C-alpha positions in Angstrom: -16.8 -3.0 16.5 -15.8 -4.8 13.4 -18.3 -5.3 10.5 -18.1 -9.1 11.2 -19.1 -8.5 14.8 -22.0 -6.2 13.8 -23.3 -9.0 11.5 -23.2 -11.6 14.3 -24.8 -9.2 16.7 -27.7 -8.7 14.3 -28.1 -12.4 13.7 -28.0 -13.1 17.4 -30.9 -10.8 18.0 -33.2 -12.4 15.5 -36.5 -13.2 17.0 -37.1 -16.6 15.3 -36.6 -19.2 18.1 -40.3 -20.3 18.2 -39.7 -22.9 15.5 -38.1 -25.8 17.4 -37.0 -27.5 14.2 -35.1 -24.4 13.0 -33.6 -24.0 16.4 -32.2 -27.5 16.3 -30.9 -27.1 12.8 -29.3 -23.7 13.6 -27.6 -25.4 16.5 -26.3 -28.2 14.2 -24.9 -25.5 12.0 -22.9 -24.2 14.9 -21.7 -27.8 15.4 -20.3 -27.9 11.9 -17.9 -25.1 12.8 -14.4 -25.3 14.0 -15.3 -23.4 17.1 -17.4 -26.1 18.6 -15.6 -29.2 20.1 -16.3 -32.1 22.3 -13.9 -32.8 25.2 -14.3 -34.9 28.3 -17.9 -35.6 27.5 -18.7 -31.9 27.2 -19.7 -29.6 24.3 -17.6 -26.5 24.2 -18.2 -23.4 22.0 -16.1 -20.2 22.1 -16.6 -16.8 20.5 -15.5 -13.2 21.0 -19.1 -12.0 20.7 -21.2 -11.7 23.8 -24.3 -11.6 21.6 -23.3 -14.8 19.9 -22.6 -16.7 23.1 -26.0 -15.6 24.4 -27.6 -16.8 21.1 -26.0 -20.2 21.6 -27.3 -20.4 25.2 -30.8 -19.6 24.0 -30.6 -22.4 21.4 -29.5 -24.8 24.2 -32.5 -23.7 26.4 -34.9 -24.2 23.5 -33.5 -27.7 23.1 -34.0 -28.4 26.8 -30.3 -28.5 27.5 -30.2 -26.2 30.5 -27.0 -27.6 32.1 -24.6 -25.2 30.5 -22.1 -22.7 31.9 -20.6 -19.5 30.4 -17.3 -18.1 31.4 -14.8 -15.5 30.0 -11.4 -16.9 29.0 -9.2 -14.1 27.9 -11.1 -12.3 25.1 -13.3 -15.2 24.4 -16.7 -16.2 25.9 -16.8 -20.0 26.4 -19.9 -22.0 26.9 -19.9 -25.7 27.9 -22.7 -28.2 28.2 -22.8 -31.9 29.1 -25.6 -32.6 26.6 -24.2 -34.2 23.5 -27.3 -36.1 22.4 -28.4 -33.2 20.2 -25.4 -33.8 18.0 -26.1 -37.5 17.6 -29.3 -36.7 15.6 -29.0 -36.3 11.9 -29.9 -33.2 9.8 -33.3 -33.6 8.1 -33.9 -30.4 6.2 -37.1 -29.9 4.2 -37.9 -26.2 4.0 -36.1 -22.9 3.0 -36.4 -21.7 6.6 -34.5 -24.7 7.8 -31.8 -24.3 5.1 -31.4 -20.7 6.2 -31.1 -21.8 9.8 -28.3 -24.2 9.0 -26.3 -21.7 7.0 -26.9 -19.1 9.7 -25.7 -21.4 12.4 -22.5 -22.2 10.4 -21.7 -18.5 10.0 -22.4 -17.7 13.6 -20.2 -20.7 14.5 -17.1 -19.9 12.5 -17.8 -17.2 9.9 -16.2 -13.8 9.4 -16.4 -10.9 7.0 -13.7 -8.3 6.4 -14.4 -4.6 6.5 -15.9 -4.0 3.0 -14.4 -0.5 3.0 -11.0 -2.3 2.6 -11.8 -5.5 0.7 -14.5 -8.0 0.0 -13.9 -11.3 1.8 -16.2 -13.6 3.7 -15.5 -17.1 4.9 -16.9 -19.9 7.0 -14.6 -22.6 8.3 -15.7 -26.2 8.6 -14.1 -29.3 10.2 -15.3 -31.7 7.6 -15.5 -31.4 3.8 -18.9 -33.1 3.6 -20.4 -30.2 5.7 -18.7 -27.6 3.5 -20.1 -29.2 0.4 -23.6 -29.4 1.9 -23.6 -25.7 2.5 -22.3 -25.0 -1.0 -25.1 -27.1 -2.4 -27.7 -25.3 -0.4 -26.4 -21.9 -1.4 -26.2 -22.8 -5.0 -30.0 -23.5 -5.0 -30.5 -19.8 -4.3 -27.9 -18.7 -6.9 -25.3 -17.8 -4.2 -22.0 -19.1 -5.6 -19.2 -19.4 -3.1 -15.9 -21.3 -3.4 -14.2 -24.0 -1.4 -10.6 -24.0 -0.2 -8.8 -26.8 1.9 -6.2 -25.4 4.2 -4.5 -26.8 7.3 -7.0 -29.7 7.6 -9.9 -27.2 7.6 -12.3 -26.4 4.8 -13.1 -22.7 3.9 -16.2 -21.8 2.1 -15.5 -18.2 1.0 -16.1 -15.4 -1.5 -14.3 -12.3 -2.5 -17.2 -11.0 -4.6 -19.2 -8.2 -3.2 -22.5 -9.3 -4.9 -22.2 -12.9 -3.6 -21.4 -11.7 -0.1 -24.4 -9.4 -0.1 -26.7 -12.2 -1.3 -25.3 -14.5 1.4 -26.0 -11.9 4.2 -29.6 -11.5 2.9 -30.0 -15.3 2.9 -29.1 -15.7 6.5 -31.3 -12.9 7.7 -28.8 -10.0 8.2 -31.0 -7.4 6.6 -29.5 -4.3 8.3 -26.0 -5.5 7.5 -27.0 -5.9 3.8 -28.0 -2.3 3.7 -24.8 -1.2 5.3 -22.7 -3.4 3.1 -24.5 -2.1 -0.1 -24.0 1.5 1.0 -20.2 0.9 1.4 -20.2 -1.1 -1.8 -21.8 1.7 -3.9 -19.5 4.3 -2.4 -16.4 2.2 -3.0 -17.4 1.4 -6.6 -18.1 5.0 -7.3 -14.8 6.0 -5.8 -13.0 3.4 -7.9 -14.8 4.6 -11.0 -13.7 8.2 -10.3 -10.1 7.1 -9.8 -10.2 5.2 -13.1 -11.5 8.2 -14.9 -8.9 10.5 -13.3 -6.1 8.1 -14.1 -7.3 7.8 -17.7 -7.5 11.5 -18.1 -4.1 11.9 -16.5 -2.6 9.3 -18.9 -4.3 11.0 -21.9 -3.0 14.4 -20.8 0.5 13.0 -20.3 0.3 11.5 -23.8 -0.8 14.8 -25.3 1.9 16.8 -23.6 4.7 14.4 -24.7 3.4 14.4 -28.2 3.2 18.2 -28.2 6.8 18.5 -26.9 8.0 16.3 -29.7 6.1 18.3 -32.3 7.4 21.7 -31.0 11.0 20.4 -30.9 10.6 19.4 -34.6 9.2 22.8 -35.5 12.1 24.6 -33.8 14.7 22.4 -35.6 13.1 23.4 -38.9 13.2 27.1 -37.9 16.9 26.8 -36.8 17.8 25.2 -40.1 16.1 28.1 -41.9 13.7 25.8 -43.6 10.5 27.1 -42.1 9.6 29.4 -45.0 10.1 26.6 -47.4 7.3 24.6 -45.9 3.9 24.4 -47.6 1.2 26.9 -46.4 -0.7 24.1 -44.6 2.4 23.0 -42.7 3.3 26.5 -41.7 -0.2 27.2 -40.4 -0.3 24.0 -38.2 3.3 24.7 -37.0 2.4 28.2 -35.8 -0.8 27.0 -34.1 1.2 24.3 -32.3 3.8 26.8 -31.1 1.1 29.1 -29.8 -1.0 26.3 -28.2 1.3 23.7 -26.9 -1.3 22.2 -24.4 -4.3 21.6 -26.7 -5.3 18.3 -28.3 -5.2 17.4 -32.0 -8.9 17.8 -32.2 -8.8 21.3 -30.8 -5.9 22.3 -33.1 -8.0 21.1 -36.1 -10.9 23.3 -35.1 -8.5 26.4 -35.0 -7.6 25.9 -38.7 -9.5 27.7 -41.5 -11.2 25.7 -42.8 -11.2 23.2 -39.8 -9.9 19.7 -40.3 -10.2 16.5 -38.3 -7.8 14.8 -35.9 -6.3 12.5 -38.5 -5.6 15.5 -40.8 -3.8 17.4 -38.0 -1.8 14.3 -37.0 -0.7 13.8 -40.6 0.6 17.4 -40.9 2.4 17.3 -37.6 4.0 13.9 -38.4 5.2 15.5 -41.7 6.9 18.2 -39.7 8.6 15.6 -37.5 9.8 13.7 -40.5 11.3 16.9 -42.1 13.0 17.7 -38.8 14.6 14.2 -38.6 15.9 14.7 -42.1 17.5 18.0 -41.2 19.3 16.7 -38.1 
C-alpha cells in the first residue's frame, strides 16, 4: 500500500466516534472535499480505500442516516445516501477536538501524501475557497503553516515541508504514521547530509589534484629550462616535496618542511614557481 493509503487506514480505525458533535463535524469535513457530491437528491462519496469507505459509513450510522449503499465501481468504493439534511446544518466549532475532526474529515475526503522516501508533498483538495481558508486558519492556530493554490477551479491546501507535514499528521491523529514519517525523514536527511559531505570532499579533492598538476607542470618547465638550481633554497625545497607528494594538500606539504610553515606560506612559494615557469615559456 502507499503511504497515503496507510495514513487513511490508520485514521479510519480511530476509536473516537462516541462524541456525536465530532462525528458530525468530521462528516462535514468530508463534505468539503472534491470527492463528495450531490446528484439526483443523493450524497455520493468515492474513495479507493476500503477502510475509508467503512469510516464514512460509520459516520452516517452515528448520524442516524442508515439508508446508504456501498458498491465497487472499478477501483473505487462508492457510497450513496439519500440523507442530505446533514449538509444543510452549519459548522459550529468550539473545541480543539472539533477542529481536529473537521481537518481529519477533509483529509480523509480528498487528501493525499506522497511517499516521503521520494519527496515531501501533502495536499487536500477543496471545492470552495472559503473552506480551504477555514482549514488554513484552524491549522495556523496550532503553528501548522500550509499553503493555498488555486488550480482548475479547485483549491489545494498543501505543503512540501517535512516538518509541517509531520505536524499536520499529528494534529489529525495519525500517530503511527507520524513515527513512520519521522523515521523516513531522519534517514533521508542523514543520507542527504552524507551525500553533501561526499560531494564536498570530492570537489575539494578535485581542486587539490588540479592545482597539484599545475604546480608540477611549472616545476618541470623550470627543470627543462635548466633554471632549477637557480631557485632559492626555499623554492627548491617546496618543489622537490611537491614532485614527491603530488596528492597531498598544501597544509600537509607545509608540515613536511623544516621548519614547518602554514598553508598560505606554501601557496605563496608554489605560486612563485608557477610565475617563474610562465616567464620561461
